[in-house]
Residue, then its C-alpha position, 0 to 999 in steps of 0.5 A: m474449423t473449430r472456434t475457441p470461445f472467447p473467455v468472458w470471465p476475465l473481461a467481466a472481472c476487469l469491467l467490474a473492477l473498472l466500474a468499482a474504481c471509477s465510482r465515487p468514494p464513500a462519504d464516510d471513513a468506515g465506507r472508505k476503509a471497507r473499500v480499501e480492504k476490498l481493493f487490497a483483497e482483490a489485488q492480493k490474488d496477484f501476489p499470493a506468496a507475499p507475506g502480509i501484515a495488518p495495518e493495525e499490527a504495523v502501527a503497533l510496531w511503529r509505536q514500539g519503535r520496531l518498524l522499518p517502513l519501506d516506501i515502494r512508491t514513486p519519488a513524486e508520491r514520496a514528495v508529498s508524504a510518507l510513513p514516519g521513518a520510511v526508507t526507499e526501496e533503493a536505500f533498502r536494496a543498497d543496505p539490507a542491514l537497515a532492517a536489523g532489529k526491526v520488522a521491515v514492511a513494504y508499502c505503496t498506495i493500496g498494497y499492490r506494488s509493494g506486494l509484487f516487490v515483496q513477492n519478487l524480493g531476491p535472496g540475500h534480503p531480510s524477510v519483508a512483509n507487505l502492508a495490507g491496504g498500503i498507506l491507506g490502510w495505515l491511515h485507517a488504522g490510526g497511523t500518521l504521515t510526515d512530509p519530506a522534512g519530517r514534519p507531521t502532515t495530513r497530505v497523502h498521495v493516493y496515486g489517482r482518483a480511484w484510490d481517493l480513499a484516505p480518511l476524511a481528515y486527510t487531503p488527497v493528492w494525485 
């Protein structure tokens, strides 16, 4: 009887990812931004067909009034804050014309859930890009947030302790 060797590389990769996720967040904004970029680069391997957009480019589009942010996060996350002018995934699916004349950009915390959303978006919808680094990348690029009433806020839902990588000027919630 021939035994098939146990594939150790996937297990090792998962273990390394877990260790990285459980480590304490960097103490400075530059280190936090670098960790966001690293986590997004690793996650991006799961949605290679999803077109992306750099957070700096998305912030520039927002300042020009040409961005339609699509919030792919849960209602609990959206109840804390969102990108200004964001619409929910549900609203966008119900009315894709919301993106008329705008660049539609999906986001979540780090860009994983939104990357899967973009990759799996069916026909009949305008093209959508995935925000590299998600809401965390947005904040590190100088973007702002609003609360559900549309007021500026520095509170941000980071999904969990492992993603507590917002700039230090922001208050993380999970």
